[in-house]
C-alpha positions in Angstrom: -0.1 0.0 0.0 0.7 3.5 -0.6 0.3 6.3 2.1 -2.8 8.3 1.7 -2.8 11.9 2.6 -5.1 12.6 5.7 -4.9 9.2 6.9 -1.3 7.7 6.8 0.4 10.9 5.7 -0.7 14.1 7.5 -0.3 17.9 6.4 3.1 19.1 7.7 4.8 15.7 7.0 8.0 15.8 5.0 7.8 13.7 1.7 10.7 11.6 3.0 8.9 10.7 6.2 5.9 9.3 4.4 7.3 7.7 1.2 6.4 10.4 -1.2 10.1 11.4 -2.1 10.0 9.6 -5.3 6.9 11.9 -6.5 8.8 14.9 -5.9 10.7 16.5 -8.7 12.9 19.3 -7.5 14.1 20.0 -11.0 10.4 21.1 -12.0 10.4 25.0 -12.1 7.6 25.4 -9.8 4.9 23.7 -7.3 3.3 24.3 -4.1 5.9 23.8 -1.2 9.0 23.4 -3.5 10.8 26.4 -1.6 10.1 24.5 1.8 11.4 21.0 0.3 14.4 22.6 -1.0 15.0 24.7 2.2 14.8 21.7 4.3 18.4 21.0 5.5 19.7 17.3 5.0 20.6 17.4 8.6 17.1 18.4 9.7 15.8 15.5 12.1 12.9 13.7 10.7 10.2 12.9 13.0 8.0 10.0 11.7 8.1 7.2 9.1 5.2 5.4 7.5 6.0 1.8 7.5 4.5 -1.1 5.6 3.7 -3.8 7.9 2.0 -7.5 7.9 0.4 -9.3 10.7 -0.7 -12.9 11.1 -3.6 -12.1 13.4 -6.3 -9.4 13.2 -5.2 -5.9 13.8 -7.2 -2.5 13.5 -6.6 1.1 12.5 -5.8 2.9 15.9 -4.1 0.1 17.5 -0.7 1.3 19.2 2.5 0.1 17.6 5.4 -0.7 19.9 9.2 -1.3 19.6 10.6 -3.6 22.3 7.5 -2.8 24.4 8.0 1.0 24.1 5.2 3.1 22.2 6.3 3.8 18.8 3.3 5.0 17.0 -0.1 3.7 15.5 -1.6 1.7 12.8 -3.5 4.0 10.5 -4.5 1.7 7.6 -5.4 -2.3 7.5 -6.5 -4.4 4.9 -6.8 -8.1 4.0 -4.7 -9.4 1.0 -4.1 -12.6 -0.5 -1.0 -12.9 1.7 -2.8 -12.2 4.7 -3.1 -8.8 6.8 -1.4 -5.7 5.3 -1.1 -2.4 7.4 0.5 0.9 7.4 1.6 2.7 10.6 3.0 6.0 11.5 6.1 5.5 13.9 8.8 7.6 15.4 11.5 7.8 12.9 14.2 6.4 15.2 12.3 3.3 15.9 11.4 2.7 12.1 13.7 -0.5 11.8 11.4 -2.4 14.6 11.0 -5.1 15.6 7.2 -4.1 15.8 4.3 -5.4 17.8 0.8 -3.9 18.7 0.2 -2.8 22.1 -1.7 -6.2 22.5 1.3 -8.1 21.6 0.4 -9.0 17.9 3.8 -9.4 16.0 4.1 -7.0 13.2 6.7 -7.8 10.2 8.1 -5.0 8.0 6.9 -5.6 4.4 8.3 -4.5 1.2 5.9 -2.2 -0.8 5.5 -3.0 -4.5 
């Protein structure tokens, strides 16, 4: 899945944080927000990451996401697929590598976005 604006990606998120960076063409002469994206220093700390996850047990949007038992974020989107349950979550940038679980202990695996 791809992050949806207003659900997984929120106003004020940087394209890098939510996986939109490939859609931003900084060589384009003008677009809304171009100057802000260009002005962001490469050393500006990123705050969140939208991560693609899978689960073997049912999970729901709004479920807490933890890393090593520490609060890391929240599931924002969940859907069933042929492979099982796919989800997107907003997590703290520093915790984006996992290992993830829900607040109820359901294991969440990082998955590749196709």
